[in-house]
Structures are given as C-alpha cells and as structure tokens.
C-alpha positions in Angstrom: -57.9 234.3 -65.9 -60.0 231.9 -68.0 -63.1 230.5 -66.3 -62.5 227.0 -67.6 -59.0 227.1 -66.2 -60.3 228.1 -62.8 -62.9 225.3 -62.8 -60.3 222.7 -63.9 -57.9 223.9 -61.2 -60.6 223.6 -58.5 -61.5 220.1 -59.7 -57.9 219.0 -59.6 -57.6 220.2 -56.0 -60.8 218.4 -55.0 -59.7 215.0 -56.3 -58.0 213.7 -53.1 -60.6 215.2 -50.7 -63.4 213.6 -52.7 -61.6 210.2 -52.6 -61.2 210.4 -48.8 -64.8 211.7 -48.2 -66.4 209.1 -50.5 -64.3 206.3 -49.0 -65.4 207.1 -45.4 -69.1 207.8 -46.3 -69.4 204.8 -48.5 -68.0 202.5 -45.8 -70.4 203.7 -43.1 -73.4 203.9 -45.5 -72.7 200.3 -46.6 -72.5 199.1 -43.0 -75.7 201.1 -42.1 -77.7 199.4 -44.9 -76.3 195.9 -44.0 -76.9 196.4 -40.2 -79.7 193.8 -40.1 -77.2 190.9 -40.1 -77.0 189.4 -36.6 -74.9 186.3 -37.3 -71.3 187.0 -36.4 -69.8 185.3 -39.5 -71.9 187.2 -41.9 -71.2 190.4 -40.0 -67.5 189.9 -40.7 -68.3 189.3 -44.4 -70.3 192.5 -44.5 -67.5 194.5 -43.0 -65.0 193.1 -45.5 -67.4 193.8 -48.3 -67.8 197.4 -47.0 -64.0 197.8 -47.3 -64.0 196.6 -50.9 -67.1 198.6 -51.9 -65.8 201.9 -50.4 -62.3 201.5 -51.9 -63.7 200.9 -55.4 -66.2 203.7 -55.2 -63.6 206.1 -53.9 -61.4 205.4 -57.0 -64.3 205.9 -59.3 -65.4 209.1 -57.6 -61.9 210.5 -57.6 -61.4 209.7 -61.3 -64.7 211.3 -62.2 -63.8 214.4 -60.3 -60.7 214.9 -62.3 -61.3 217.2 -65.3 -58.9 215.4 -67.7 -57.0 212.1 -68.0 -59.5 210.1 -66.0 -57.9 206.8 -66.9 -54.5 207.9 -65.7 -55.9 209.4 -62.6 -57.7 206.1 -61.8 -54.4 204.2 -62.2 -52.5 206.6 -60.0 -55.2 206.6 -57.3 -55.3 202.8 -57.4 -51.5 202.6 -57.1 -51.5 205.0 -54.1 -54.4 203.2 -52.5 -52.8 199.7 -53.0 -49.5 201.0 -51.7 -51.0 202.3 -48.5 -53.0 199.1 -48.0 -49.9 196.9 -48.5 -48.0 199.0 -46.0 -50.9 198.8 -43.6 -51.2 195.0 -44.3 -47.5 194.5 -43.4 -47.9 196.4 -40.2 -50.9 194.4 -39.2 -49.3 191.1 -40.0 -46.4 191.9 -37.7 -48.8 193.0 -35.0 -51.4 190.3 -35.5 -52.3 190.0 -31.9 -53.2 193.7 -31.7 -55.2 194.0 -35.0 -56.6 190.6 -35.8 -57.7 188.8 -38.9 -60.6 191.2 -39.7 -58.2 194.1 -40.3 -56.0 192.0 -42.5 -59.0 190.8 -44.6 -60.2 194.4 -44.8 -57.0 195.6 -46.3 -56.9 192.8 -48.8 -60.5 193.6 -49.7 -59.6 197.3 -50.1 -56.8 196.3 -52.5 -59.3 194.2 -54.6 -61.9 197.0 -54.5 -59.3 199.6 -55.6 -58.3 197.4 -58.6 -61.9 196.9 -59.5 -62.6 200.6 -59.3 -59.7 201.4 -61.6 -60.8 198.6 -64.0 -64.3 200.0 -64.2 -62.9 203.4 -65.2 -60.4 202.0 -67.6 -62.8 199.7 -69.4 -65.3 202.6 -69.7 -68.1 200.7 -67.9 -69.2 204.0 -66.5 -69.8 206.6 -69.2 -68.3 210.0 -68.6 -67.7 213.1 -70.7 
C-alpha cells in the first residue's frame, strides 16, 4: 500500500471529527476569552458571536484537513451545516417557549458563520497547499 494513499485516507476520515472538535472547542474558547462582559445584552451578543465564529472556523478546519478538493469540501460542509441549522431553527421556532430567542439567533449566526467560512476557503483568503 502506498504511504501517500494511507495518509490521504486517514485525512479524509478525520474531516468530520475535526469539524466537530473545532466547533465545540472554538465555541467554548471564544466564550472563555469574552467572559469579562457583565452586561446581559452584551453577553447575549458574545454568545451569538461565539456561534458564528465556531461555525466558520469549523468549516475552515475541515476544509484544510481534507487532502484534496478543499473548495468542494468547504461547500459540502457548509451545505450540511446550514441544513442542520435550518432544521434546528425550524424546531426551535415551533417550540419558542422552550428554547427562546437566543437559540434562534445562535442558529442564524451559525448559518452566517458557515457561509463565511466557506467563502474564506473559496476565495483563497487562507493560503494552503
């Protein structure tokens, strides 16, 4: 078996776990760094920004993990992420009393963050090999 084939195979397998791990870690790290905000309105803004930041960063990390076709991978990851967020958004709108406005805004911010992450990869703002 060719060594390059094995490395590429492992990188393809790691795309989704990297996306999930980066999304969760980026969300909590962003909130940890912005923990000094005590005013409730700005705390909500920080939480919504954490959703957008973590979604965009996870799309970028997943695309950079893939060994080939990084632009196509970013579009597919963005489409999957946006689809999941729209489904979650629909569920939260129908059960608004249970979830509240912050969850709805978080899902909308995640959609925007995913699109921004795919845009960054597709416009080659980040240089990669």
